[in-house]
Steps between C-alpha positions, in 0.01 A plus 500: 500500500648834404476834681227625265281197567515574873498879484195553276249303723652657811455856365148422392414377851648815653297720266177322592570539871594866468179582311257285693310807632282404797576329828186332639402621850523264799168309532443656843471852351292404196144620531277809500569797726214751559582876511444633851655848494678762287751727678363366830137604423250216511285451191314666349751779468536795266793482265427798273343833584404665175273329411461306828578129447514233770617143500232274652667159462802331354702181495827345387522143400844335510493199268704184516627559143697809604233748382273745686164665439401821673168685480328798662137612506452876501217743546479861383299776671254638242164677532522498878568128545763227464458302176690202365805602298618163379717204583868546413719195459865434433706183467864413461780291644597484864798360684514417869838506675475459870250761621531717184257479211611662175217582259602544138279623224582680181556852629552552876630221721433525874554302823314372797580344837339186645462471877275211605177534303556870422643634179605869498558637153702816447409689184659827401217709648315263735550220750228232494440229756341169397408201717450136414 
């Protein structure tokens, strides 16, 4: 067997490992976490003032395949009352290393911290607390 016969399969294996993308979360952290608070304020809480918009519920699902799904339900204050403003979802890849959860999507990655059944997610402008 010559060097090329050994080197080509070895390099191919290294390339596959380097580009493998996701790391599946530990089975103990897989599941759905319900949003409890934003910036320490229990839901529903106002997240925008002009026009007034509040988040009424939300969840993050950590999946066993190394992906996540996150969604929020919002209401907007119109005509003197709170009205549904839609359900906003997002999905992407996640990686759990110790107590740190890294969420990756196309534009802005962010991190969270797991402590027991609580997941605290730090976004650029808001801290959100979820519980399993």
